[in-house]
C-alpha positions, 0 to 999 in steps of 0.5 A: 684338600687344596693344601694336600695337592700342595704337600703332593706337589712339593713331593714330587718336586713340582712347583706350587704355582705350575710355572717353573720346576721347583728345581729352577728355582733360586730362592728359599721361599716360592714364588708366591712369598709363602716360607716353607714353615708357613706352608707346612703350619698352614697343611698342619692346620688343615690336617688338624680341621680335617680330624675335628670335621670328622669327629664333629660328623661322628658325634652328630650321627652318633647324638642322631643329628644326622642319619647320613652314615656315608658322610661320616665315612667320608669325613673319616677317610680325608682325616685318616688320608690327611694325617697318613700323608703327614706322617709320611712327610714327617719321615721324609722330613726326619730321614733327610735331617739324619742325612744331613746330620751324618754329612762329613765336612 
């Protein structure tokens, strides 16, 4: 969930390090040196992992390896929330791209 918190902080304009606001940073990469692509790919992988974990817990419940329905629901909700956030970020990026594309020079 650390990656989701990082994305949430980026969305509201906070720094991922917490030391300086993102608006005052002058470089294209955060202070820790990670590029936007690296952060995005890391978060995509984490969302994918959450969905795989949810599938695995459901399979374990269905096959009888686990009797914990709360674990299945929790894993499913985590995956759903992560995917929802990823979709919202994608929509925001698409809106920003469309806005830049329509700028008159």
